[in-house]
Biopython code that builds the backbone (N, CA, C, O; Angstrom):
import numpy as np
from Bio.PDB.StructureBuilder import StructureBuilder

atoms = [
    (1, "MET", "N", (-96.976, -102.592, 51.853)),
    (1, "MET", "CA", (-96.349, -102.949, 50.592)),
    (1, "MET", "C", (-97.396, -103.040, 49.492)),
    (1, "MET", "O", (-98.532, -103.448, 49.736)),
    (2, "PRO", "N", (-97.011, -102.664, 48.296)),
    (2, "PRO", "CA", (-97.933, -102.797, 47.163)),
    (2, "PRO", "C", (-98.287, -104.261, 46.905)),
    (2, "PRO", "O", (-97.475, -105.163, 47.110)),
    (3, "LEU", "N", (-99.508, -104.466, 46.454)),
    (3, "LEU", "CA", (-99.993, -105.810, 46.162)),
    (3, "LEU", "C", (-99.060, -106.533, 45.199)),
    (3, "LEU", "O", (-98.803, -107.726, 45.364)),
    (4, "GLN", "N", (-98.551, -105.825, 44.200)),
    (4, "GLN", "CA", (-97.657, -106.433, 43.208)),
    (4, "GLN", "C", (-96.421, -107.048, 43.871)),
    (4, "GLN", "O", (-95.979, -108.128, 43.480)),
    (5, "ASP", "N", (-95.867, -106.362, 44.869)),
    (5, "ASP", "CA", (-94.678, -106.878, 45.563)),
    (5, "ASP", "C", (-95.001, -108.155, 46.331)),
    (5, "ASP", "O", (-94.220, -109.106, 46.326)),
    (6, "VAL", "N", (-96.152, -108.167, 46.986)),
    (6, "VAL", "CA", (-96.557, -109.352, 47.751)),
    (6, "VAL", "C", (-96.821, -110.518, 46.804)),
    (6, "VAL", "O", (-96.382, -111.639, 47.059)),
    (7, "LEU", "N", (-97.538, -110.253, 45.708)),
    (7, "LEU", "CA", (-97.811, -111.317, 44.735)),
    (7, "LEU", "C", (-96.518, -111.871, 44.147)),
    (7, "LEU", "O", (-96.368, -113.083, 43.993)),
    (8, "SER", "N", (-95.605, -110.997, 43.827)),
    (8, "SER", "CA", (-94.323, -111.427, 43.266)),
    (8, "SER", "C", (-93.552, -112.279, 44.279)),
    (8, "SER", "O", (-92.970, -113.305, 43.926)),
    (9, "ALA", "N", (-93.556, -111.845, 45.534)),
    (9, "ALA", "CA", (-92.847, -112.602, 46.570)),
    (9, "ALA", "C", (-93.467, -113.976, 46.779)),
    (9, "ALA", "O", (-92.753, -114.942, 47.048)),
    (10, "LEU", "N", (-94.780, -114.075, 46.661)),
    (10, "LEU", "CA", (-95.474, -115.344, 46.900)),
    (10, "LEU", "C", (-95.570, -116.214, 45.655)),
    (10, "LEU", "O", (-96.150, -117.299, 45.703)),
    (11, "ALA", "N", (-95.015, -115.758, 44.555)),
    (11, "ALA", "CA", (-95.092, -116.526, 43.304)),
    (11, "ALA", "C", (-94.246, -117.796, 43.355)),
    (11, "ALA", "O", (-94.502, -118.740, 42.608)),
    (12, "ASP", "N", (-93.262, -117.823, 44.210)),
    (12, "ASP", "CA", (-92.358, -118.977, 44.286)),
    (12, "ASP", "C", (-92.850, -119.982, 45.329)),
    (12, "ASP", "O", (-93.206, -119.585, 46.439)),
    (13, "PRO", "N", (-92.876, -121.268, 44.995)),
    (13, "PRO", "CA", (-93.373, -122.272, 45.946)),
    (13, "PRO", "C", (-92.549, -122.375, 47.233)),
    (13, "PRO", "O", (-93.100, -122.679, 48.291)),
    (14, "THR", "N", (-91.253, -122.128, 47.159)),
    (14, "THR", "CA", (-90.435, -122.161, 48.378)),
    (14, "THR", "C", (-90.853, -121.043, 49.316)),
    (14, "THR", "O", (-90.942, -121.248, 50.526)),
    (15, "ARG", "N", (-91.111, -119.858, 48.766)),
    (15, "ARG", "CA", (-91.517, -118.732, 49.609)),
    (15, "ARG", "C", (-92.911, -118.955, 50.186)),
    (15, "ARG", "O", (-93.175, -118.560, 51.322)),
    (16, "ARG", "N", (-93.809, -119.582, 49.421)),
    (16, "ARG", "CA", (-95.127, -119.917, 49.975)),
    (16, "ARG", "C", (-94.979, -120.937, 51.104)),
    (16, "ARG", "O", (-95.705, -120.876, 52.095)),
    (17, "ALA", "N", (-94.045, -121.868, 50.957)),
    (17, "ALA", "CA", (-93.797, -122.855, 52.012)),
    (17, "ALA", "C", (-93.271, -122.174, 53.279)),
    (17, "ALA", "O", (-93.600, -122.591, 54.390)),
    (18, "VAL", "N", (-92.465, -121.142, 53.116)),
    (18, "VAL", "CA", (-91.974, -120.374, 54.263)),
    (18, "VAL", "C", (-93.152, -119.739, 54.993)),
    (18, "VAL", "O", (-93.238, -119.814, 56.218)),
    (19, "VAL", "N", (-94.055, -119.116, 54.246)),
    (19, "VAL", "CA", (-95.230, -118.479, 54.852)),
    (19, "VAL", "C", (-96.059, -119.518, 55.613)),
    (19, "VAL", "O", (-96.485, -119.268, 56.741)),
    (20, "GLU", "N", (-96.284, -120.666, 55.007)),
    (20, "GLU", "CA", (-97.049, -121.728, 55.674)),
    (20, "GLU", "C", (-96.354, -122.183, 56.956)),
    (20, "GLU", "O", (-97.007, -122.388, 57.979)),
    (21, "ALA", "N", (-95.044, -122.340, 56.903)),
    (21, "ALA", "CA", (-94.297, -122.797, 58.077)),
    (21, "ALA", "C", (-94.356, -121.784, 59.213)),
    (21, "ALA", "O", (-94.280, -122.161, 60.382)),
    (22, "LEU", "N", (-94.489, -120.505, 58.882)),
    (22, "LEU", "CA", (-94.500, -119.453, 59.903)),
    (22, "LEU", "C", (-95.889, -119.159, 60.455)),
    (22, "LEU", "O", (-96.018, -118.379, 61.399)),
    (23, "ARG", "N", (-96.920, -119.757, 59.896)),
    (23, "ARG", "CA", (-98.281, -119.475, 60.374)),
    (23, "ARG", "C", (-98.449, -119.721, 61.871)),
    (23, "ARG", "O", (-99.065, -118.896, 62.546)),
    (24, "PRO", "N", (-97.927, -120.822, 62.422)),
    (24, "PRO", "CA", (-98.099, -121.042, 63.868)),
    (24, "PRO", "C", (-97.281, -120.084, 64.740)),
    (24, "PRO", "O", (-97.621, -119.871, 65.904)),
    (25, "GLY", "N", (-96.213, -119.508, 64.194)),
    (25, "GLY", "CA", (-95.381, -118.596, 64.972)),
    (25, "GLY", "C", (-93.978, -118.508, 64.406)),
    (25, "GLY", "O", (-93.634, -119.192, 63.442)),
    (26, "GLY", "N", (-93.173, -117.652, 65.022)),
    (26, "GLY", "CA", (-91.816, -117.422, 64.546)),
    (26, "GLY", "C", (-90.914, -118.633, 64.718)),
    (26, "GLY", "O", (-91.110, -119.461, 65.607)),
    (27, "LEU", "N", (-89.927, -118.711, 63.847)),
    (27, "LEU", "CA", (-88.927, -119.779, 63.880)),
    (27, "LEU", "C", (-87.555, -119.170, 63.648)),
    (27, "LEU", "O", (-87.424, -118.127, 63.007)),
    (28, "THR", "N", (-86.539, -119.831, 64.174)),
    (28, "THR", "CA", (-85.189, -119.397, 63.831)),
    (28, "THR", "C", (-84.956, -119.730, 62.358)),
    (28, "THR", "O", (-85.672, -120.543, 61.773)),
    (29, "VAL", "N", (-83.960, -119.100, 61.779)),
    (29, "VAL", "CA", (-83.655, -119.362, 60.371)),
    (29, "VAL", "C", (-83.346, -120.842, 60.167)),
    (29, "VAL", "O", (-83.780, -121.439, 59.182)),
    (30, "GLY", "N", (-82.597, -121.434, 61.095)),
    (30, "GLY", "CA", (-82.263, -122.858, 60.985)),
    (30, "GLY", "C", (-83.492, -123.752, 61.058)),
    (30, "GLY", "O", (-83.637, -124.683, 60.266)),
    (31, "GLU", "N", (-84.384, -123.468, 62.016)),
    (31, "GLU", "CA", (-85.621, -124.253, 62.138)),
    (31, "GLU", "C", (-86.462, -124.131, 60.876)),
    (31, "GLU", "O", (-87.010, -125.111, 60.371)),
    (32, "LEU", "N", (-86.550, -122.913, 60.387)),
    (32, "LEU", "CA", (-87.341, -122.656, 59.185)),
    (32, "LEU", "C", (-86.763, -123.406, 57.991)),
    (32, "LEU", "O", (-87.502, -124.027, 57.227)),
    (33, "ALA", "N", (-85.458, -123.350, 57.832)),
    (33, "ALA", "CA", (-84.810, -124.057, 56.720)),
    (33, "ALA", "C", (-85.054, -125.559, 56.819)),
    (33, "ALA", "O", (-85.331, -126.210, 55.811)),
    (34, "ARG", "N", (-84.954, -126.115, 58.030)),
    (34, "ARG", "CA", (-85.189, -127.558, 58.193)),
    (34, "ARG", "C", (-86.628, -127.931, 57.836)),
    (34, "ARG", "O", (-86.859, -128.978, 57.232)),
    (35, "GLN", "N", (-87.585, -127.098, 58.197)),
    (35, "GLN", "CA", (-88.991, -127.401, 57.894)),
    (35, "GLN", "C", (-89.296, -127.279, 56.410)),
    (35, "GLN", "O", (-90.003, -128.110, 55.840)),
    (36, "VAL", "N", (-88.763, -126.244, 55.795)),
    (36, "VAL", "CA", (-89.124, -125.932, 54.407)),
    (36, "VAL", "C", (-88.309, -126.737, 53.404)),
    (36, "VAL", "O", (-88.830, -127.129, 52.360)),
    (37, "LEU", "N", (-87.060, -126.984, 53.702)),
    (37, "LEU", "CA", (-86.153, -127.552, 52.706)),
    (37, "LEU", "C", (-85.997, -129.061, 52.785)),
    (37, "LEU", "O", (-85.028, -129.599, 52.247)),
    (38, "THR", "N", (-86.893, -129.745, 53.419)),
    (38, "THR", "CA", (-86.806, -131.201, 53.530)),
    (38, "THR", "C", (-86.659, -131.814, 52.145)),
    (38, "THR", "O", (-87.597, -131.799, 51.348)),
    (39, "GLY", "N", (-85.475, -132.352, 51.864)),
    (39, "GLY", "CA", (-85.231, -133.020, 50.590)),
    (39, "GLY", "C", (-85.092, -132.104, 49.389)),
    (39, "GLY", "O", (-85.017, -132.587, 48.259)),
    (40, "GLU", "N", (-85.056, -130.798, 49.599)),
    (40, "GLU", "CA", (-84.984, -129.856, 48.476)),
    (40, "GLU", "C", (-83.591, -129.763, 47.865)),
    (40, "GLU", "O", (-83.458, -129.562, 46.658)),
    (41, "GLY", "N", (-82.553, -129.908, 48.684)),
    (41, "GLY", "CA", (-81.199, -129.767, 48.172)),
    (41, "GLY", "C", (-80.830, -128.332, 47.847)),
    (41, "GLY", "O", (-79.930, -128.096, 47.041)),
    (42, "MET", "N", (-81.509, -127.364, 48.462)),
    (42, "MET", "CA", (-81.233, -125.951, 48.210)),
    (42, "MET", "C", (-80.089, -125.492, 49.112)),
    (42, "MET", "O", (-80.001, -125.898, 50.271)),
    (43, "SER", "N", (-79.227, -124.652, 48.578)),
    (43, "SER", "CA", (-78.110, -124.133, 49.363)),
    (43, "SER", "C", (-78.604, -123.093, 50.368)),
    (43, "SER", "O", (-79.673, -122.506, 50.200)),
    (44, "ALA", "N", (-77.811, -122.878, 51.409)),
    (44, "ALA", "CA", (-78.141, -121.868, 52.411)),
    (44, "ALA", "C", (-78.237, -120.471, 51.789)),
    (44, "ALA", "O", (-79.163, -119.732, 52.123)),
    (45, "PRO", "N", (-77.311, -120.077, 50.894)),
    (45, "PRO", "CA", (-77.441, -118.757, 50.274)),
    (45, "PRO", "C", (-78.724, -118.609, 49.443)),
    (45, "PRO", "O", (-79.334, -117.539, 49.430)),
    (46, "ALA", "N", (-79.129, -119.669, 48.758)),
    (46, "ALA", "CA", (-80.364, -119.597, 47.964)),
    (46, "ALA", "C", (-81.570, -119.438, 48.880)),
    (46, "ALA", "O", (-82.477, -118.662, 48.580)),
    (47, "PHE", "N", (-81.589, -120.167, 49.997)),
    (47, "PHE", "CA", (-82.694, -120.044, 50.945)),
    (47, "PHE", "C", (-82.708, -118.647, 51.557)),
    (47, "PHE", "O", (-83.770, -118.049, 51.728)),
    (48, "SER", "N", (-81.544, -118.138, 51.880)),
    (48, "SER", "CA", (-81.435, -116.790, 52.437)),
    (48, "SER", "C", (-81.977, -115.748, 51.464)),
    (48, "SER", "O", (-82.603, -114.771, 51.875)),
    (49, "LYS", "N", (-81.735, -115.961, 50.180)),
    (49, "LYS", "CA", (-82.263, -115.034, 49.169)),
    (49, "LYS", "C", (-83.791, -115.052, 49.181)),
    (49, "LYS", "O", (-84.420, -114.001, 49.067)),
    (50, "HIS", "N", (-84.388, -116.224, 49.317)),
    (50, "HIS", "CA", (-85.847, -116.312, 49.404)),
    (50, "HIS", "C", (-86.362, -115.514, 50.608)),
    (50, "HIS", "O", (-87.368, -114.811, 50.511)),
    (51, "LEU", "N", (-85.666, -115.631, 51.734)),
    (51, "LEU", "CA", (-86.076, -114.872, 52.919)),
    (51, "LEU", "C", (-85.954, -113.371, 52.683)),
    (51, "LEU", "O", (-86.807, -112.602, 53.126)),
    (52, "ARG", "N", (-84.903, -112.952, 51.992)),
    (52, "ARG", "CA", (-84.729, -111.519, 51.694)),
    (52, "ARG", "C", (-85.855, -110.996, 50.812)),
    (52, "ARG", "O", (-86.330, -109.879, 51.015)),
    (53, "VAL", "N", (-86.288, -111.792, 49.832)),
    (53, "VAL", "CA", (-87.392, -111.379, 48.953)),
    (53, "VAL", "C", (-88.665, -111.196, 49.778)),
    (53, "VAL", "O", (-89.373, -110.202, 49.618)),
    (54, "LEU", "N", (-88.955, -112.156, 50.660)),
    (54, "LEU", "CA", (-90.143, -112.050, 51.510)),
    (54, "LEU", "C", (-90.042, -110.858, 52.459)),
    (54, "LEU", "O", (-91.032, -110.172, 52.715)),
    (55, "GLU", "N", (-88.853, -110.623, 52.970)),
    (55, "GLU", "CA", (-88.645, -109.496, 53.880)),
    (55, "GLU", "C", (-88.809, -108.168, 53.143)),
    (55, "GLU", "O", (-89.428, -107.243, 53.669)),
    (56, "ALA", "N", (-88.269, -108.065, 51.946)),
    (56, "ALA", "CA", (-88.388, -106.832, 51.155)),
    (56, "ALA", "C", (-89.841, -106.526, 50.816)),
    (56, "ALA", "O", (-90.223, -105.361, 50.712)),
    (57, "ALA", "N", (-90.650, -107.567, 50.642)),
    (57, "ALA", "CA", (-92.073, -107.379, 50.343)),
    (57, "ALA", "C", (-92.888, -107.131, 51.610)),
    (57, "ALA", "O", (-94.088, -106.865, 51.532)),
    (58, "GLY", "N", (-92.249, -107.214, 52.770)),
    (58, "GLY", "CA", (-92.946, -106.978, 54.030)),
    (58, "GLY", "C", (-93.730, -108.174, 54.537)),
    (58, "GLY", "O", (-94.514, -108.049, 55.478)),
    (59, "VAL", "N", (-93.527, -109.331, 53.924)),
    (59, "VAL", "CA", (-94.287, -110.529, 54.298)),
    (59, "VAL", "C", (-93.727, -111.160, 55.575)),
    (59, "VAL", "O", (-94.483, -111.706, 56.378)),
    (60, "VAL", "N", (-92.421, -111.089, 55.765)),
    (60, "VAL", "CA", (-91.798, -111.603, 56.988)),
    (60, "VAL", "C", (-90.900, -110.534, 57.591)),
    (60, "VAL", "O", (-90.532, -109.552, 56.947)),
    (61, "ARG", "N", (-90.565, -110.769, 58.853)),
    (61, "ARG", "CA", (-89.657, -109.866, 59.569)),
    (61, "ARG", "C", (-88.608, -110.730, 60.262)),
    (61, "ARG", "O", (-88.919, -111.807, 60.771)),
    (62, "ARG", "N", (-87.374, -110.255, 60.277)),
    (62, "ARG", "CA", (-86.302, -110.943, 61.010)),
    (62, "ARG", "C", (-85.949, -110.104, 62.228)),
    (62, "ARG", "O", (-85.735, -108.896, 62.129)),
    (63, "ASP", "N", (-85.891, -110.766, 63.374)),
    (63, "ASP", "CA", (-85.507, -110.094, 64.618)),
    (63, "ASP", "C", (-84.354, -110.859, 65.247)),
    (63, "ASP", "O", (-84.353, -112.088, 65.302)),
    (64, "ARG", "N", (-83.382, -110.107, 65.713)),
    (64, "ARG", "CA", (-82.251, -110.734, 66.396)),
    (64, "ARG", "C", (-82.604, -110.844, 67.877)),
    (64, "ARG", "O", (-82.933, -109.855, 68.532)),
    (65, "VAL", "N", (-82.529, -112.067, 68.384)),
    (65, "VAL", "CA", (-82.746, -112.336, 69.801)),
    (65, "VAL", "C", (-81.445, -112.942, 70.318)),
    (65, "VAL", "O", (-81.201, -114.140, 70.172)),
    (66, "GLY", "N", (-80.626, -112.103, 70.916)),
    (66, "GLY", "CA", (-79.281, -112.550, 71.297)),
    (66, "GLY", "C", (-78.478, -112.818, 70.037)),
    (66, "GLY", "O", (-78.307, -111.939, 69.193)),
    (67, "ARG", "N", (-77.989, -114.043, 69.921)),
    (67, "ARG", "CA", (-77.223, -114.404, 68.719)),
    (67, "ARG", "C", (-78.083, -115.127, 67.693)),
    (67, "ARG", "O", (-77.584, -115.561, 66.655)),
    (68, "THR", "N", (-79.354, -115.256, 67.976)),
    (68, "THR", "CA", (-80.266, -116.001, 67.109)),
    (68, "THR", "C", (-81.129, -115.042, 66.303)),
    (68, "THR", "O", (-81.544, -113.997, 66.805)),
    (69, "VAL", "N", (-81.395, -115.401, 65.054)),
    (69, "VAL", "CA", (-82.302, -114.617, 64.213)),
    (69, "VAL", "C", (-83.615, -115.382, 64.111)),
    (69, "VAL", "O", (-83.652, -116.536, 63.683)),
    (70, "VAL", "N", (-84.698, -114.709, 64.516)),
    (70, "VAL", "CA", (-86.030, -115.305, 64.466)),
    (70, "VAL", "C", (-86.807, -114.648, 63.335)),
    (70, "VAL", "O", (-86.837, -113.422, 63.220)),
    (71, "VAL", "N", (-87.429, -115.464, 62.507)),
    (71, "VAL", "CA", (-88.234, -114.981, 61.385)),
    (71, "VAL", "C", (-89.699, -115.131, 61.773)),
    (71, "VAL", "O", (-90.124, -116.194, 62.226)),
    (72, "THR", "N", (-90.470, -114.059, 61.593)),
    (72, "THR", "CA", (-91.901, -114.101, 61.892)),
    (72, "THR", "C", (-92.693, -113.598, 60.695)),
    (72, "THR", "O", (-92.212, -112.793, 59.898)),
    (73, "LEU", "N", (-93.902, -114.086, 60.595)),
    (73, "LEU", "CA", (-94.821, -113.672, 59.545)),
    (73, "LEU", "C", (-95.418, -112.323, 59.911)),
    (73, "LEU", "O", (-95.722, -112.074, 61.078)),
    (74, "GLU", "N", (-95.588, -111.456, 58.929)),
    (74, "GLU", "CA", (-96.264, -110.173, 59.106)),
    (74, "GLU", "C", (-97.644, -110.295, 58.464)),
    (74, "GLU", "O", (-97.801, -109.947, 57.294)),
    (75, "PRO", "N", (-98.645, -110.779, 59.197)),
    (75, "PRO", "CA", (-99.953, -111.059, 58.596)),
    (75, "PRO", "C", (-100.600, -109.846, 57.931)),
    (75, "PRO", "O", (-101.314, -109.994, 56.939)),
    (76, "SER", "N", (-100.359, -108.657, 58.463)),
    (76, "SER", "CA", (-100.989, -107.469, 57.874)),
    (76, "SER", "C", (-100.513, -107.224, 56.445)),
    (76, "SER", "O", (-101.194, -106.552, 55.671)),
    (77, "SER", "N", (-99.343, -107.769, 56.092)),
    (77, "SER", "CA", (-98.846, -107.598, 54.722)),
    (77, "SER", "C", (-99.723, -108.331, 53.718)),
    (77, "SER", "O", (-99.676, -108.043, 52.522)),
    (78, "LEU", "N", (-100.524, -109.276, 54.199)),
    (78, "LEU", "CA", (-101.381, -110.066, 53.312)),
    (78, "LEU", "C", (-102.806, -109.521, 53.245)),
    (78, "LEU", "O", (-103.644, -110.071, 52.529)),
    (79, "ASP", "N", (-103.092, -108.441, 53.985)),
    (79, "ASP", "CA", (-104.453, -107.887, 54.011)),
    (79, "ASP", "C", (-104.934, -107.448, 52.634)),
    (79, "ASP", "O", (-106.050, -107.778, 52.230)),
    (80, "GLU", "N", (-104.098, -106.706, 51.913)),
    (80, "GLU", "CA", (-104.505, -106.227, 50.591)),
    (80, "GLU", "C", (-104.722, -107.395, 49.636)),
    (80, "GLU", "O", (-105.649, -107.370, 48.826)),
    (81, "LEU", "N", (-103.881, -108.410, 49.725)),
    (81, "LEU", "CA", (-104.043, -109.605, 48.898)),
    (81, "LEU", "C", (-105.355, -110.303, 49.237)),
    (81, "LEU", "O", (-106.092, -110.706, 48.337)),
    (82, "ALA", "N", (-105.653, -110.450, 50.523)),
    (82, "ALA", "CA", (-106.900, -111.102, 50.942)),
    (82, "ALA", "C", (-108.111, -110.329, 50.435)),
    (82, "ALA", "O", (-109.083, -110.929, 49.976)),
    (83, "THR", "N", (-108.060, -109.013, 50.514)),
    (83, "THR", "CA", (-109.163, -108.180, 50.026)),
    (83, "THR", "C", (-109.350, -108.372, 48.530)),
    (83, "THR", "O", (-110.479, -108.499, 48.058)),
    (84, "TRP", "N", (-108.259, -108.394, 47.785)),
    (84, "TRP", "CA", (-108.336, -108.573, 46.334)),
    (84, "TRP", "C", (-108.907, -109.946, 45.987)),
    (84, "TRP", "O", (-109.762, -110.057, 45.108)),
    (85, "VAL", "N", (-108.438, -110.993, 46.671)),
    (85, "VAL", "CA", (-108.930, -112.350, 46.402)),
    (85, "VAL", "C", (-110.422, -112.439, 46.712)),
    (85, "VAL", "O", (-111.181, -113.011, 45.930)),
    (86, "GLU", "N", (-110.849, -111.881, 47.840)),
    (86, "GLU", "CA", (-112.268, -111.914, 48.204)),
    (86, "GLU", "C", (-113.115, -111.180, 47.172)),
    (86, "GLU", "O", (-114.173, -111.668, 46.775)),
    (87, "SER", "N", (-112.660, -110.021, 46.741)),
    (87, "SER", "CA", (-113.389, -109.239, 45.745)),
    (87, "SER", "C", (-113.485, -109.988, 44.422)),
    (87, "SER", "O", (-114.548, -110.032, 43.802)),
    (88, "THR", "N", (-112.389, -110.566, 43.999)),
    (88, "THR", "CA", (-112.366, -111.320, 42.745)),
    (88, "THR", "C", (-113.264, -112.550, 42.839)),
    (88, "THR", "O", (-113.976, -112.877, 41.889)),
    (89, "THR", "N", (-113.232, -113.221, 43.972)),
    (89, "THR", "CA", (-114.083, -114.398, 44.177)),
    (89, "THR", "C", (-115.556, -114.014, 44.118)),
    (89, "THR", "O", (-116.353, -114.703, 43.480)),
    (90, "ARG", "N", (-115.922, -112.916, 44.781)),
    (90, "ARG", "CA", (-117.325, -112.453, 44.733)),
    (90, "ARG", "C", (-117.738, -112.144, 43.304)),
    (90, "ARG", "O", (-118.829, -112.521, 42.875)),
    (91, "HIS", "N", (-116.872, -111.458, 42.562)),
    (91, "HIS", "CA", (-117.185, -111.103, 41.174)),
    (91, "HIS", "C", (-117.465, -112.351, 40.346)),
    (91, "HIS", "O", (-118.482, -112.431, 39.658)),
    (92, "TRP", "N", (-116.555, -113.329, 40.416)),
    (92, "TRP", "CA", (-116.727, -114.520, 39.586)),
    (92, "TRP", "C", (-117.882, -115.384, 40.059)),
    (92, "TRP", "O", (-118.525, -116.048, 39.246)),
    (93, "SER", "N", (-118.156, -115.390, 41.346)),
    (93, "SER", "CA", (-119.323, -116.137, 41.844)),
    (93, "SER", "C", (-120.608, -115.543, 41.289)),
    (93, "SER", "O", (-121.499, -116.273, 40.856)),
    (94, "ARG", "N", (-120.703, -114.214, 41.303)),
    (94, "ARG", "CA", (-121.898, -113.554, 40.734)),
    (94, "ARG", "C", (-121.997, -113.820, 39.240)),
    (94, "ARG", "O", (-123.085, -114.078, 38.725)),
    (95, "THR", "N", (-120.876, -113.760, 38.545)),
    (95, "THR", "CA", (-120.874, -113.999, 37.098)),
    (95, "THR", "C", (-121.321, -115.421, 36.785)),
    (95, "THR", "O", (-122.119, -115.631, 35.872)),
    (96, "ILE", "N", (-120.821, -116.385, 37.520)),
    (96, "ILE", "CA", (-121.210, -117.781, 37.294)),
    (96, "ILE", "C", (-122.677, -117.992, 37.648)),
    (96, "ILE", "O", (-123.380, -118.730, 36.958)),
    (97, "ASP", "N", (-123.144, -117.351, 38.719)),
    (97, "ASP", "CA", (-124.567, -117.453, 39.077)),
    (97, "ASP", "C", (-125.447, -116.913, 37.956)),
    (97, "ASP", "O", (-126.468, -117.516, 37.627)),
    (98, "ARG", "N", (-125.062, -115.785, 37.370)),
    (98, "ARG", "CA", (-125.844, -115.221, 36.255)),
    (98, "ARG", "C", (-125.831, -116.163, 35.063)),
    (98, "ARG", "O", (-126.855, -116.349, 34.406)),
    (99, "LEU", "N", (-124.685, -116.756, 34.782)),
    (99, "LEU", "CA", (-124.589, -117.706, 33.682)),
    (99, "LEU", "C", (-125.477, -118.919, 33.946)),
    (99, "LEU", "O", (-126.169, -119.389, 33.043)),
    (100, "ASP", "N", (-125.463, -119.423, 35.170)),
    (100, "ASP", "CA", (-126.327, -120.556, 35.525)),
    (100, "ASP", "C", (-127.797, -120.216, 35.300)),
    (100, "ASP", "O", (-128.543, -121.007, 34.724)),
    (101, "ARG", "N", (-128.208, -119.031, 35.759)),
    (101, "ARG", "CA", (-129.617, -118.627, 35.571)),
    (101, "ARG", "C", (-129.952, -118.519, 34.089)),
    (101, "ARG", "O", (-131.027, -118.942, 33.662)),
    (102, "TYR", "N", (-129.051, -117.964, 33.314)),
    (102, "TYR", "CA", (-129.273, -117.830, 31.874)),
    (102, "TYR", "C", (-129.421, -119.206, 31.225)),
    (102, "TYR", "O", (-130.331, -119.428, 30.427)),
    (103, "LEU", "N", (-128.523, -120.121, 31.573)),
    (103, "LEU", "CA", (-128.579, -121.461, 30.982)),
    (103, "LEU", "C", (-129.843, -122.208, 31.404)),
    (103, "LEU", "O", (-130.406, -122.965, 30.614)),
    (104, "GLU", "N", (-130.290, -122.003, 32.633)),
    (104, "GLU", "CA", (-131.539, -122.620, 33.081)),
    (104, "GLU", "C", (-132.721, -122.084, 32.278)),
    (104, "GLU", "O", (-133.632, -122.837, 31.933)),
    (105, "GLN", "N", (-132.708, -120.788, 31.981)),
    (105, "GLN", "CA", (-133.790, -120.191, 31.187)),
    (105, "GLN", "C", (-133.766, -120.727, 29.764)),
    (105, "GLN", "O", (-134.814, -120.954, 29.159)),
    (106, "GLU", "N", (-132.579, -120.926, 29.240)),
    (106, "GLU", "CA", (-132.459, -121.449, 27.881)),
    (106, "GLU", "C", (-132.965, -122.889, 27.797)),
    (106, "GLU", "O", (-133.538, -123.290, 26.784)),
    (107, "ASP", "N", (-132.755, -123.656, 28.849)),
    (107, "ASP", "CA", (-133.206, -125.051, 28.878)),
    (107, "ASP", "C", (-134.716, -125.159, 29.053)),
    (107, "ASP", "O", (-135.320, -126.153, 28.650)),
    (108, "ALA", "N", (-135.323, -124.150, 29.647)),
    (108, "ALA", "CA", (-136.771, -124.214, 29.933)),
    (108, "ALA", "C", (-137.614, -124.035, 28.694)),
    (108, "ALA", "O", (-138.842, -124.064, 28.773)),
]
sb = StructureBuilder()
sb.init_structure("model")
sb.init_model(0)
sb.init_chain("A")
sb.init_seg("    ")
for serial, (resi, resn, name, xyz) in enumerate(atoms, 1):
    if name == "N":
        sb.init_residue(resn, " ", resi, " ")
    sb.init_atom(name, np.array(xyz, "f"), 0.0, 1.0, " ", f" {name:<3s}", serial, name[0])
structure = sb.get_structure()
């Protein structure tokens, strides 16, 4: 999936909470809703829409196991995002290091 789709899917705090809840492993839709929606007051259709957005972005996958639907995280969908974050972090770290050296020279 394109990075833009993953970023858009992860822009919502409920969807980020879904990703966090799935890190240890797959959960049924009901288990996932109970973990993520504690005190949220969100309707089942609204939660289902969040899952569809994550699924469309390739971040999660739904598998039917008998009559149960299990949602699992697709970690490879986050690879491009991780690469971008690491690259951006390296860039800004180098930039800040150069600024620090410059300011130290100015103080000397």
